[in-house]
Structure formats: structure tokens, C-alpha cells
C-alpha positions, 0 to 999 in steps of 0.5 A, spaced: 640 170 865 636 175 869 639 180 873 636 183 879 634 190 877 631 195 882 625 199 880 629 205 878 634 202 874 628 198 870 625 205 869 632 208 866 632 202 862 625 203 859 627 210 857 633 208 854 630 203 850 623 206 848 625 211 842 629 205 839 623 200 840 618 205 837 623 206 831 625 199 830 622 194 825 618 188 827 625 183 827 629 189 831 623 190 836 623 182 837 630 182 839 630 188 843 624 185 847 628 179 848 633 183 851 629 187 855 625 181 858 632 177 859 634 183 863 628 185 867 624 179 868 618 181 866 613 177 862 613 178 855 606 181 854 607 186 859 614 188 857 611 189 850 606 194 853 611 198 857 615 199 851 609 201 846 606 206 851 612 207 856 611 207 864 605 210 866 605 218 867 602 217 874 608 213 877 613 218 874 610 224 877 612 226 884 607 226 890 607 233 889 604 233 882 598 229 884 592 233 884 589 235 891 584 230 894 577 234 895 574 233 901 568 229 902 561 232 900 557 234 906 552 230 908 545 232 907 541 227 911 544 227 918 542 224 924 537 229 926 531 226 921 532 219 923 528 219 929 522 222 925 523 217 919 523 211 924 517 213 927 513 214 920 516 208 917 514 204 924 507 207 923 506 205 916 508 198 918 515 198 915 514 199 908 520 199 902 523 206 901 519 207 894 512 206 898 514 210 904 517 216 900 510 216 895 506 218 901 511 221 906 508 228 906 501 226 907 503 222 913 507 227 916 501 232 916 497 227 919 502 225 924 503 232 926 496 233 927 495 228 932 501 230 936 505 223 934 511 227 931 514 233 932 518 236 926 522 242 924 521 245 917 528 243 915 526 236 917 520 236 914 523 239 907 528 234 908 523 228 909 519 230 903 524 231 898 528 224 900 529 219 895 527 212 896 534 209 896 536 214 901 530 212 905 532 205 905 539 206 906 538 210 912 533 205 915 538 199 913 540 198 920 533 198 923 531 193 918 536 189 920 534 189 927 527 186 925 530 181 921 528 174 923 534 170 926 532 163 924 527 161 920 525 154 923 527 151 930 525 144 928 530 139 927 530 132 923 529 126 928 527 119 927 522 118 932 517 122 928 519 118 922 517 111 924 510 113 927 508 116 920 505 111 915 508 111 908 504 108 903 508 104 897 506 103 890 502 096 892 498 100 897 495 104 892 488 102 889 486 108 885 483 104 879 476 104 883 471 110 881 471 115 887 477 113 890 479 119 895 485 119 900 485 124 906 490 126 910 489 123 917 491 130 921 486 133 926 480 136 923 475 140 927 468 142 924 
């Protein structure tokens, strides 16, 4: 017979049984556990864990007791560097982040020399100290735009199947010396 107990009543029941359960012997613990399971409707394993450890401290604490959540860390790489990064990435023929970061300083100096990219000192410093994973993360959207949508446009059809001759096992005569087979596709010399 299971009673409908609300969470507050269950917590009170746990606090009342907690000390008795911890001080009891094996047989008494079994009886207490049976009663607790019958009253609360908890799974036996879960009930045993609650009586061994008590309710989690976080659920017993009030909302005010929780530590304050810290604000999000300020972003180091803002959208100011994205145009320069895209330009450098495009000029270098879209390499991965590791290869891009390895030659970033040299590429920036060459592109500035020829007037392809104009960067402030701050943007140059950020680009030169950027990690490969950060470069990949910032360029993820651009890389996705360049992905091929569908690899193939051909559809299977029966018209072509019937025009291609297929040799069976009986047609092969490769026991003769010098036997050779060549595909009859178009070939131009």
C-alpha cells in the first residue's frame, strides 16, 4: 500500500529515519527500508541511497544560499577580426586552422604590403596569437557555405543498363596466352 506523499513530507520522513537507519543493524535496516519503500513508493535501490546519504544538500538549501552565477567571460575575438580572417583564409585557398595559423603573421605582412588587407595593430595582434581551434570555430559558417550540397546528380536508370554488354562466366576465355580486355569507352590519341 503506497501513500501519496508530497516532496516536503518525504523529506521530513527521511530526516526522521536517517539517524535510526544509520545506527541500526543489517536486519533492522532491511525492515526500515521496506517500510520506507512502502510509504514513499521509491525504488528500493534509490531509497537505500537516500537513507545512507540523506537528501542532497543542494535540494535542502534555499535559493538564496546558492552561489551567485558569474557573468560570461568577455569575448576576446569579436566580429572586428572576421573580415580580415576571411580574406586571409580565402587568399590562402581555404586551409584548415592549423595551417592557417602557422603562417598567419607572414601572410598578414605580405597582404598589407600589397594593399589587400588593412588591419589595426589590435587586430593584427589578435590574428597572430589566435589558436587553430579558434580560427576553425570563427570560420565554421564560411566553411559551411562552401560545402557541396549534393555530391551526385545522376539517378539510377534502366535505359543505360540494357545498352551495356555484360559478360558472363562462359564468355571469358583467359586461358589463352596474351589474353587482354579493354573497355570500349571513347579514347582519343
